[in-house]
N, C-alpha and C positions, 0 to 999 in steps of 0.2 A: 185625475191622474196627470202627473207632470210630464214635461217633455223628456226629462231625463229617464223617467220610468219607462217610456216607450222605446228608447234607443239603447238602454243599458242591458247587457247580458247578465246572466247569473252563474254562480259556481255550482257545478253538479258533482265534483269530486276530483280525485287524483288517481293516476295510474303509475305503476312502476313499469318502465318499458325500455326497450332498446330500439324502438321504431318499428319492430316487427312483432315481437312477443310482448304481451302486456299482462300485468297482474293488478287488479283494483286495490287501492289502499283503503283499508277499513279501520276506522278509529279504534284504538286500543289493541290492534292486532300485532303479532310478532311474526317477522319474516326471516326465514333462514337464508342468509346471503348466498349459500351454495345452491339454492333452488331458484334464485332470481336470474333474469337474463344477464348475460355478461358481454359487454359492460351495460350499465343501465343508468337511467336518469328518471326524474319525476316529471310527469306531464299533467298540467292543470286542464281539466275538462270544463269548458265554458259553453253555456247555452245562450246564444244571442251575441250581441256585439260587445266588444271590449277592445281597447287599444293598448292598455298598459296594465301590468301586474306587478304588485309589490309583495315580496316575500320577507318574512321574519322567521328564521329557523333557529330554534334553541335546542342544544344538546342537554337534555335534562340530567344526564349523568355528570357532565362537566361544567354546565352553566355557560358554555361557549355560545355566542350569538353570531349569526351570519345574516347579512341583509343583501338582497338582490332586487333589481328592477328589470323587467323584461317587456319589450315593446314589439317583439316579433313573434309571429305565429310559426309553429305551435308554441304556447307558453310552457317553458320547461324550467326546472331547477336541477342542476345549475343551468344557466341560460345557454341558448344556442346549442341545445342537445349535447352539452358537454357531460362527461362521465361524473357520476356521483362521487364526491370527494370528501365526505364527512365521516366515512368509516362506519364502525359499529356503534350502537347505543340506542337510547330512547330519545325520539325527536318530537318536538311540537312545532308545527308549521302554521303560522297565521298568515292568511293570504287576503289581499284586497285587490279588486279589479276596478279600473277607471275607464270612463269613456274617452278621455283625452290623455291626461297625465296625472301624476300622483298629487298634484296641487289642487286638482279639481274635486268633483263630487265622486265618492266611492259608490260604484254601482252595487257591489256585493262584497261580502267577506266571509271567510270560512276558517275554522281551526280544526286541525286533525292531529292526533298523537299516535305514533306507532313506533315499533322497535325493530331494528335490524340486528340480528344476532348471528353468530357463527356457531351453528350446531353440528358442524361436521368437519371443519378445517382444523386438523391437528398437526399440520406441517410445522416443524420447528427447526430453524437453521442452526440452533445451538450457538456456542461461543468459540472464539479462537484465541490462541496465545502465540505471540511471536516467538520464534526460536531464538532470535536475538533482536534486541530493540534498535540496534544501530549497526550498520555495516559501511564499509568504505569502498568506493569504486577502485578496482585494480585492472589496469590495462583497458580501461574504458567500460567495464561492466561489473556487475555484482549479482549474486543470486540471493534472493530474500525468500524466506519460507516461514510458515506458521504450522501449528499443530492444533487439530480439533480437540476440544476438551471433553468430547464424549457425551455431550448433552443434547445432540441433535435428534430429531425424530423425522424419519423419512418414510411416509406412508407408502403402501403398495401402489405401484404405478408412478411414483415420484422419483426424481433424480436429485442428486446432491453434487453440485459443482462449486468451484471456488473462483472468486472474482477479484481482480487486482484493480484498485483505484488509486488516483493520485490527487494530493492536495485536499484542502478543506471542502472543495466542491465535489469530491469523490468522483472525478472524471474516470470512467471505465476505460482501462487500457488493454485488459486481457482477461481471459477466463479459461478454465481448464479443469480436468478431473483431479489434479493434485494441487495442494496449497503451496506451490513453489514456482517462482517466476524469476526470469532474468531481466534486469533493468540496466539501462545504459546512461542514465543521467541522475545527478543528485536531486534530492527532494524528499518529501514526505509521502509515504505510500501506506496503503491499508489493504490487507487481505481479508476478504469476507467469505462467509459460507452462504450459499443459496440453495434452498430446497424448493423444488417447483415441479409442477405437472406439465410436461411438454405439450399436452393437449390443450392447456389453458393459457400458458405463458409462452409466447413465441419469442425466442431469444434473437430472432432475426431483426427485431426492432432495435437492437443495441448497435450503435455505431461507435466503434472504439475511437476514443479521443474526443467524442462529442457527448454521447449519452452519459448521464451521471447515475450514481447509486440512488440518489434522491428521486430521479425520474422513474427508475424501476420500482423503488419502494412505494411511490405514489400509485402504482397500478395494483398493489397488493392490499388485501384487507387490512393488514397492520398499518398501512400508510394512508388509509382512507379510500383505497380502491376497492375492487370487487373480486380480485383473483386470489384464490387460496394458494398461497405460497409464503415462504419466509426468507427474509434477508437479514443476516446479522449486520446491521448498519454500523455499530461501533467497530466491529472487526478487530484485527490485530494490527495496530499501527507500527510502522518500521521507518526509521530515518536512514536515508542513504546519503553519506557524506561524499563530497567531492574528492577526487583522487589526490592522495597526499604525495607531495614531492619530498622525498626523504633526503635531507641534507646531512644527516648524522654520519660522521666519518671518524673512525677510531684513529688514535695516534699511532704512528709507526715508531717502534721502540728499538733501542740497541742497549747492549750491556757495557757499562764502563769497564768492567772486569769480568770477562766471560769464563775464565778458568779460576775456580775457587777451591781451596783446600779446607776440609773440616778442621777446626781448631777448637779444642775443648769439646768436641762432639757437635759443634754447630758451625754454620756458615750463613752470612747475611748476603742475600742476592738483591740486586737493584737494577733499575733500567732508567734510561733517559730518552725523551722523545727527540727524533731527528726530523719528524714531521708532525706538527701540532694537530691536535684533534679539533674537529668541528662539532660543537655541542649546542644544538638548538635550544631555544627557550623551553624550559620544563624538562629537559633531559639531564642526565648525570653521567659522569665518567667513573668507571670502576676498573680496578686492576685485578687480573686473574692470574693465579699461579697454576701451571699445569705441569704434568710429567712430560718431558720433552719429546717423547716418541709417540705415545698413545694420545697425548693431549688430555689425559684424565685430569679433571679439575681437583686441585688439592686445597686451594684457599683463595679468598678474595679479600681485597683491602682497598681503602680509599687512596692509598699512595703506593707507588711501584717499588715496594721494599718488603722482603719476606725473609724470615729465618727458617732454615731447614736443618734437619739433623741426619739426613741420609745422603749417601753418595748417589749420583745419577745425573741425568740430563733434565733440565727444567726450562720452562719458558714463562716469561711475563708478558701478558697481553693487555691491551687497552680495549675496554668495552664501553660504547656509548649507547645509552638506552633510556627509554621513558618508563618509569615504574608503573605508570597507568596502563601500559600496553604489553610490557614484558615482565612476567611474574617469575622472579628468580628463586622463589621458594621451591620450584621444581628441580633446582640444581641440588644433587646429592654429592657432597665431596667424596672423592675416592671412587665414584661410580659414574657420574655424568661426565661427558667429555666435551671439549670445545666443539667437536664436530656435531654433537647433539644440539648445542646451543645454536650453531649456524643453521642446522636443519629446522629448528624451531622458528627461527627468524624468517627463513626463506619460505617454508611451507605454510606459514600463517600470515605472510605478507606484513610482517611487523617492521616498523621503521626502527632499526637499530644497526649497530656496526661493531663487529668483533674482528680484530686483526689476527688471523690464524697463525701467521708466522711468528709474531712475538719476538721478544728479546731472548736469545738462547744463552743458557748458562750451563757450565759443567761443574759439578761438585765432585771432588776426589777425596777418598776416605783417609789416605795416609800421606804423610809428608814425603816419604820415599817415592811412592808412585807419582805423587804430584810433581816432584822435581823431575823425575824421569820423563813424565809426559810433557812438561813444559819444554825441556831440552829437545826432545825428539819432535815435538809439535812444531817448534820453530824451524827445524830442519825440513819437515814436510811442507811447511808454508813456503819456505824459500825455494825448495827444489821441485816440489810437485804441485805448487799452486793450490794446496789444500786449505780448507777453512773448517771451522767447527761445524758449520751447517752441512758441508759435503761429507764430513765424517759421520755425523749422526744419521744422515740419510741412508747409510749403508747397513745399519744394524736395527734389530728389533728389541734390543735390551742393552742396558749399561754393561752387564756382565759379559755379553758377547763382544761388545766394543773393547772392553778392558783386555779380555783374553787375546783378541786379534791384535790389538795394538802392541801388547807385550811380545807376542810371537813375531810380529813384523819388525820390531825395533830393538829387542834385547839381544845382545851378542855375548857368546861365551868364548873366552880366549884360553887356549891351552898352550903351555910352553914348558920347557924347550921342545923343539921338534927336530930331530927325533929324540925320544926320551931314553936316557941311559939308566939313571938310578932314582930320579926324582921328577914328579910332574906337578906343575902349578896350574890351578884352574881359577880364572877370574870370571865372576858372574855377578850380575846385579840382582839383589834380593830385596823384598819388600816386607813391610811390617807383619803381614799376615801369612808369610810363606815359610815352609820348611823345605829343605833341599834333600832329595833322595838321589844317590849317585851309584853308578856301577862302572868299574874299570875292567876292561878285558885286554889281553895281549893280542899280538898280531895273528895268533892262531885261533882266536876266539875263546880262549880260556879265561874265565873270570878270575881276576887276581885281587879285586877289592870291591866292596860295596858298603853302603851305610847311609845314615840320615843325619843331617845337621838341623837341629831345632832352631827356630827363629830366636829363642832366648839366648842363644850362643853367638848370634850374628850381629855385627854392627850394621844396622840397616842403612846407614848413610855412606857406606864404603864397599869396596869389593872385598871378596874373601879369597883366601888361597888355601887349597888342600895340598898337603905334603904327604908323599908316600914313597918309600924306598922300594923300587921294583927289584925283584930277584934277578940275579945275573944268569 
């Protein structure tokens, strides 16, 4: 018998253990991971002396090889009593023990094959879909959220929570019962689903800002650990962009001719900028024609010029926008208003700019009323400091404006006074008007009435009614 035979120990077997509870490893046996100690490792049982152990572990399902050397008692795999980290599968372990080191004489060797299976863990975190793949910080914060796809399985006694991680390292930042989180800095985030048993997975081990999703996954059976739980590692990725400084600024416009008369049934309105627009890269300028009181959008064009066929107040506005962020297909001409567009921009934090004041234009339907308005409007401007803007702000329709303006500015002259045998009436009439008149004497007796049709009136001059009064 050699000297080595006298001092070398021999391998008697393996145990699955956590240092307190142990289960012998039997060649060819299958072990349910849910029945094993948690956590666990393999311990080599040696009879006699040995100083070094060499392990070669092969996963027969995947062909993956793992090599370890251990020189500290007790001899374990993984070494130093670390937790088993090869997950589920069928494993073949070839072991050699040495009296000094692995370059010397092998005292003994042993091979054992066994299977670790999950015959009871059906926890499934399912998958998640981001509600939006990208958001932008607004006033220093943004809310990101995801929706579960309905494919999770939460066994009885288990809980389902959601985990927020950041970056490729999946650093855990927060966790909660709902897949919605507020963030305050730009970056790449992921929202994960986690299904776990609070009795076996202690979430107090998680240190926000330090622990990663990979750390947690490594504790689970699916990640090579021993705990029955499920983490949706891919999760729902969401990019948070830095807060955008919006420099878009619509042009301020004025009308070169704010009072227009229909001619041949049409009028051409235009505007010119008195303050230039600021158009960032990737943005466009569009001009919008609205009804001047309600701001109902009537038309859009690439230049500030529009042809109209109806009388009324109109405004031409400048709009600066990015087609990638402001979808103008939502605008319905004759229905959508400029106020709607402003609310859309503000409520959705869209970088765009619409000048709500615009360039005001008045279109008048007849030459007679157009001349009448021009003459009296100049007087109002000179005497009352009126402007077209101050006039339009007093009315809710063009017809109300027209009626009021005529009543305030049209004068009827009667002469001579007193009347002896004939009365003359001078009154301004317009293209679309008929005149109804009634004449009574001093006692209130009606002496004359009638109607003058506009076809008999010269619309560009005053008319005179002649009547011989009875003596």
